[in-house]
C-alpha positions in Angstrom: -95.0 -91.2 6.4 -95.2 -95.0 6.0 -98.2 -96.8 7.7 -98.2 -100.1 9.6 -100.1 -102.6 7.2 -99.4 -105.7 9.4 -102.7 -107.6 9.5 -102.6 -108.3 13.2 -102.0 -104.7 14.1 -104.9 -103.6 11.8 -107.3 -106.3 13.2 -106.7 -105.2 16.8 -107.2 -101.6 15.5 -110.6 -102.3 14.0 -111.8 -105.0 16.6 -110.7 -103.4 19.9 -113.6 -101.6 21.4 -115.3 -100.8 18.3 -119.1 -100.9 18.1 -119.7 -99.9 14.4 -117.8 -98.7 11.2 -119.7 -96.7 8.5 -119.9 -97.2 5.5 -118.5 -100.6 6.4 -115.4 -102.2 8.3 -114.5 -104.1 5.1 -114.0 -100.8 3.2 -111.9 -99.2 5.9 -109.8 -102.5 6.4 -109.1 -102.4 2.6 -107.6 -98.8 2.8 -105.5 -99.6 6.0 -104.0 -102.7 4.2 -103.1 -100.7 1.0 -101.2 -98.4 3.4 -103.2 -95.2 2.9 -102.3 -92.7 5.6 -105.6 -91.5 7.1 -106.3 -88.2 8.6 -108.7 -88.7 11.6 -109.9 -86.9 14.6 -112.3 -87.0 17.7 -113.8 -84.0 19.2 -114.0 -83.1 23.0 -116.3 -80.2 24.2 -114.8 -78.5 27.2 -117.9 -78.6 29.5 -115.6 -79.3 32.5 -112.1 -78.4 33.4 -111.1 -82.4 33.6 -111.4 -85.0 31.4 -112.5 -88.4 32.7 -111.5 -92.1 32.3 -114.4 -92.5 30.0 -112.8 -90.1 27.5 -109.8 -92.6 27.6 -111.8 -94.9 25.3 -111.6 -92.7 22.3 -108.2 -91.3 23.2 -106.8 -94.7 23.3 -108.3 -95.3 19.7 -106.8 -92.1 18.5 -103.4 -93.3 20.0 -103.7 -96.8 18.4 -104.1 -95.0 14.8 -101.2 -92.8 15.6 -99.0 -95.8 16.5 -99.7 -97.2 13.1 -98.6 -93.9 11.5 -101.8 -92.2 10.8 -102.4 -88.3 11.2 -104.3 -87.7 14.4 -106.3 -84.5 15.4 -107.3 -83.8 19.0 -110.2 -81.3 18.4 -111.3 -79.1 21.4 -114.7 -77.9 20.7 -114.5 -74.3 22.2 -117.2 -73.3 19.7 -119.5 -76.3 19.9 -118.9 -76.4 23.7 -120.8 -73.0 23.9 -123.9 -74.5 22.2 -123.8 -77.7 24.3 -124.5 -81.3 22.7 -128.0 -82.3 23.1 -127.1 -85.9 22.8 -128.9 -88.0 25.5 -130.3 -84.7 27.1 -133.7 -84.7 28.3 -133.4 -80.9 28.8 -131.5 -78.0 27.2 -128.1 -77.7 28.3 -126.8 -74.5 29.9 -124.9 -72.6 27.5 -121.3 -71.8 28.2 -119.3 -68.5 27.4 -116.1 -68.4 25.4 -114.2 -67.5 28.7 -115.6 -70.5 30.4 -114.9 -73.1 27.6 -111.4 -71.8 27.1 -110.7 -71.9 30.8 -112.2 -75.5 31.1 -109.8 -76.8 28.2 -106.8 -75.2 29.4 -105.1 -78.2 30.5 -106.4 -81.1 28.3 -103.5 -81.7 26.3 -101.3 -82.3 29.6 -104.0 -84.6 30.9 -103.6 -87.0 28.0 -100.0 -86.5 27.2 -98.9 -89.8 28.3 -101.4 -91.6 26.0 -101.3 -89.3 22.8 -97.9 -88.3 21.5 -97.7 -84.5 21.0 -94.0 -84.6 20.1 -91.8 -86.6 17.4 -92.2 -87.5 13.9 -95.9 -88.2 13.9 -97.2 -86.0 16.8 -100.8 -85.5 17.2 -102.2 -82.0 16.6 -104.6 -80.0 18.8 -107.0 -77.8 16.9 -109.8 -75.6 18.1 -113.1 -75.5 16.1 -113.7 -71.8 16.8 -111.0 -71.1 14.1 -113.4 -71.8 11.5 -116.8 -71.7 13.1 -116.3 -67.9 14.4 -115.7 -66.9 10.8 -119.0 -68.3 9.4 -121.5 -65.8 8.1 -125.3 -66.0 8.4 -125.3 -66.6 4.6 -122.7 -69.3 5.1 -125.0 -70.8 7.8 -128.1 -70.8 5.6 -126.2 -72.5 2.8 -124.8 -75.3 5.1 -128.1 -76.0 6.8 -129.6 -76.4 3.3 -127.9 -79.9 3.3 -130.2 -81.1 6.1 -133.9 -81.3 6.8 -135.9 -80.8 9.9 -136.9 -84.4 9.7 -133.6 -85.6 9.9 -132.9 -83.4 13.1 -136.2 -84.2 14.8 -135.9 -88.1 14.5 -133.3 -88.1 17.3 -134.6 -90.2 20.2 -134.1 -87.4 22.8 -135.9 -84.9 20.8 -138.8 -87.4 20.4 -138.8 -87.9 24.1 -138.9 -84.0 24.7 -141.7 -83.7 22.3 -143.8 -86.5 24.1 -143.0 -85.0 27.5 -144.0 -81.4 26.2 -140.5 -80.2 26.7 -138.8 -77.5 24.5 -136.3 -78.0 21.8 -134.2 -74.8 21.0 -133.2 -74.1 17.5 -129.6 -73.8 18.6 -129.7 -77.6 19.5 -130.7 -78.4 15.9 -127.5 -76.6 14.8 -125.1 -78.4 17.0 -125.0 -81.5 14.5 -124.4 -79.0 11.8 -121.5 -77.5 13.5 -120.0 -80.7 14.2 -120.3 -81.6 10.7 -118.6 -78.5 9.5 -115.5 -79.5 11.4 -115.3 -82.7 9.2 -115.5 -80.6 6.2 -113.0 -77.9 7.0 -110.5 -80.3 8.3 -111.2 -82.5 5.3 -110.7 -85.7 7.3 -110.9 -89.3 6.3 -112.3 -90.7 9.6 -114.1 -89.5 12.7 -114.1 -91.3 16.0 -116.5 -91.1 18.9 -118.6 -92.9 21.3 -121.7 -94.8 20.0 -123.8 -92.1 21.4 -122.3 -89.7 18.9 -123.3 -91.6 15.9 -125.9 -89.2 14.7 -123.6 -86.1 14.9 -120.8 -87.9 13.2 -123.1 -89.2 10.5 -124.2 -85.6 9.8 -120.5 -84.8 9.0 -120.3 -87.9 6.8 -123.4 -86.6 4.9 -122.1 -83.1 4.6 -118.5 -84.0 3.2 -120.2 -86.5 0.7 -122.6 -83.8 -0.5 -120.0 -80.9 -0.8 -117.0 -82.7 -1.6 -118.1 -86.1 -3.0 -115.6 -87.7 -0.3 -116.3 -90.9 1.6 -115.7 -90.2 5.2 -115.5 -93.1 7.7 -117.2 -93.0 11.1 -116.2 -95.3 13.8 -118.2 -95.7 16.9 -116.6 -97.1 20.1 -118.4 -99.0 22.9 -119.3 -97.3 26.1 -118.0 -98.6 29.4 -120.7 -100.7 31.0 -121.1 -103.7 33.1 -123.1 -106.9 32.0 -126.3 -105.2 33.2 -125.7 -102.2 31.1 -124.8 -100.0 34.1 -122.3 -97.4 32.6 -119.3 -95.8 34.2 -120.2 -92.1 34.5 -120.9 -89.2 36.9 -124.6 -90.0 37.2 -123.5 -93.5 38.5 -121.0 -91.9 41.0 -118.2 -94.0 39.7 -116.5 -91.6 37.3 -112.9 -91.1 37.4 -111.2 -87.7 36.7 -107.8 -87.9 34.9 -106.5 -85.0 36.9 -107.1 -87.0 40.2 -104.0 -88.3 42.2 -102.8 -91.5 41.1 -104.0 -93.2 44.5 -107.4 -91.8 43.9 -107.6 -93.1 40.4 -106.5 -96.6 41.6 -108.7 -96.5 44.6 -111.8 -95.6 42.5 -111.2 -98.1 40.1 -111.2 -100.6 42.8 -114.5 -99.5 43.7 -115.9 -100.6 40.4 -118.3 -103.5 40.2 -116.6 -106.9 38.8 -118.7 -106.4 35.6 -116.5 -103.5 34.7 -113.3 -105.5 34.7 -113.4 -107.1 31.2 -114.6 -104.1 29.3 -112.2 -102.0 31.3 -109.2 -104.0 30.0 -110.5 -103.8 26.5 -111.4 -100.2 26.4 -109.1 -98.4 28.9 -105.8 -100.4 28.7 -103.3 -101.2 26.1 -102.5 -104.7 27.0 -102.9 -107.2 24.1 -106.4 -108.5 23.5 -105.0 -112.1 23.6 -104.3 -111.5 27.3 -107.8 -110.0 27.9 -109.1 -113.2 26.5 -107.0 -115.4 28.9 -108.3 -113.0 31.9 -111.9 -113.7 30.8 -111.3 -117.4 30.8 -109.7 -117.1 34.4 -112.6 -115.3 35.6 -115.0 -117.9 34.0 -113.2 -120.7 35.8 -113.7 -118.8 39.2 -110.6 -117.1 40.0 -110.8 -114.1 42.4 -112.0 -111.0 40.7 -110.0 -108.8 43.1 -106.7 -110.0 41.5 -107.7 -108.8 38.0 -109.3 -105.5 39.3 -106.0 -104.7 41.1 -104.3 -105.4 37.6 -106.9 -103.2 35.8 -106.4 -100.4 38.3 -102.7 -100.5 38.0 -102.9 -100.5 34.0 -105.0 -97.6 33.8 -103.2 -95.5 36.6 -100.0 -96.3 34.6 -101.5 -95.1 31.4 -102.6 -91.7 32.8 -99.8 -91.0 35.4 -97.0 -93.2 34.5 -95.5 -96.3 35.8 -93.7 -94.8 38.9 -96.8 -93.3 40.3 -98.9 -96.4 39.6 -96.6 -98.5 41.6 -96.9 -95.8 44.5 -100.7 -96.0 44.2 -100.6 -99.8 44.3 -98.5 -99.9 47.5 -100.9 -97.1 49.1 -103.7 -99.2 48.3 -102.4 -102.3 49.8 -101.2 -100.5 53.1 -104.3 -98.5 53.7 -107.0 -101.0 52.4 -105.7 -104.5 52.3 -103.7 -104.1 55.4 -106.0 -101.6 57.2 -103.2 -99.2 58.1 -103.5 -95.3 58.1 -101.2 -93.8 55.3 -97.9 -92.3 56.2 -98.4 -89.2 53.9 -101.7 -87.6 54.6 -102.9 -84.7 52.6 -102.2 -81.6 54.5 -104.8 -78.7 54.8 -104.1 -75.4 56.4 -107.1 -73.6 58.1 -106.8 -70.5 56.0 -107.3 -72.6 52.9 -110.4 -74.1 54.3 -111.9 -70.6 54.8 -111.6 -70.8 58.7 -108.7 -68.3 59.2 -107.1 -68.8 62.6 -109.5 -70.5 65.0 -109.0 -72.7 68.0 -112.1 -74.7 67.6 -114.3 -75.7 64.6 -117.4 -77.6 64.0 -116.9 -80.9 62.1 -119.4 -79.7 59.2 -117.4 -76.5 58.7 -114.2 -78.4 58.3 -115.9 -81.0 55.9 -117.2 -78.1 53.8 -113.8 -76.6 53.6 -112.3 -79.9 52.6 -115.0 -80.9 50.1 -115.8 -77.5 48.4 -117.2 -79.2 45.4 -119.8 -81.0 47.3 -123.0 -79.5 48.8 -123.4 -78.7 52.3 -126.5 -81.0 52.6 -124.2 -83.9 51.0 -121.5 -83.3 53.4 -124.1 -83.3 56.4 -125.3 -86.7 55.0 -121.8 -88.1 54.9 -121.3 -87.3 58.7 -124.8 -88.5 59.7 -124.2 -91.8 57.8 -120.9 -92.4 59.8 -118.6 -91.9 56.8 -116.4 -89.4 58.8 -113.7 -90.1 61.5 -111.9 -87.7 63.6 -108.5 -89.1 65.0 -109.8 -92.6 64.2 -113.3 -92.0 65.9 -116.5 -92.0 64.0 -118.4 -88.7 64.5 -122.1 -88.6 63.5 -122.9 -85.0 64.7 -122.2 -82.4 62.0 -122.0 -79.8 65.0 -119.4 -81.7 66.9 -116.7 -79.2 68.0 -113.1 -80.0 67.3 -110.2 -78.5 69.3 -107.7 -77.7 66.7 -104.2 -78.7 68.1 -101.0 -77.1 67.4 -99.0 -78.4 64.4 -97.2 -80.9 66.4 -100.3 -83.1 67.0 -102.4 -82.3 64.0 -106.2 -83.3 63.8 -106.5 -86.3 61.4 -109.8 -86.6 59.4 -110.9 -89.5 57.4 -113.8 -89.2 54.9 -115.0 -92.4 53.3 -112.4 -95.1 52.6 -110.0 -93.2 50.6 -109.7 -89.6 51.9 -107.3 -88.8 54.5 -106.4 -85.2 56.0 -104.0 -83.6 58.4 -105.6 -80.4 59.7 -102.9 -77.7 60.6 -103.2 -74.3 62.0 -100.4 -73.0 59.6 -97.7 -74.1 57.4 
């Protein structure tokens, strides 16, 4: 397949959201201009059933290479996911079973199918690294590990911190970079993409493929989504956005981001031209209202993940519920039996909230109520033990949690 060698397209590819390129940007640029079709990949360990918007950074980069005609592999680390990547971890990850990782990654392709093309002339390919790692013998492992030293592994920042804190480092954590490096070797790739926090693991693959095949593997690290103070978007900050969430929730969550995430959000998470991003930056510097651009950002990201039609609906929902302070017409309906309450005439507020928010601890749910974040039929209730009379389906109880969650509680379907 012929690749796109236009200078503007290649420049955007190597500039947009890119932190570093090894061994050099100049060498990769030269190959792309010559029209060489690269085989590249990014790996995703299935530690959770859902990908989040942070993954969109590398998925977007894969899509950009795909659009220029290059061969893209979406690698699911069903083997490495059982080990657990020690990157940036102050303690050992809990190991997962094969059944757990396979269950977690079951819908990954579906979640990103609007960003990466899995059909057509240049379709992306999904691979699982258990296909080759499961076949390694102990002899193979010793032979591969002979290409690395303990010094190489121990120099990692997180390991140094653990040593200083007297925390253990397990041998299988040393083997994680080796397992990831083996992926590059087996697939015989020209390029690996990953966040800048993955640089060590990716460079191990570069070293291994150089040692065993005398081949130059490029490594491209992407920026991480962070505001001007360095505050990152992620689960620990409470602002992560699941790609399986409803369109209105994706849109609303992005609207809750700080203004400092607007510009990096446009660069890393959307497909609008960088020239337009530069105009937005200038307008913000001139004092234009950040809310205008945050709405645009929320729309673009929602459109990329869920499609334009759902993004339009999410935008209208936000305007009605949050800008105009109206209740939504279409509330999420919850049936008592689905909340684990069976058929009851009365229920405490905490029992209802626990049923609605099963992924949140009971203590967190109690705190939500006591902080005034819960309304019942438009009235704020601070008492977790507040008893709610559950009406018939003609007059269902309406519960609002925080700013974005609305529910109708019904006795039956």
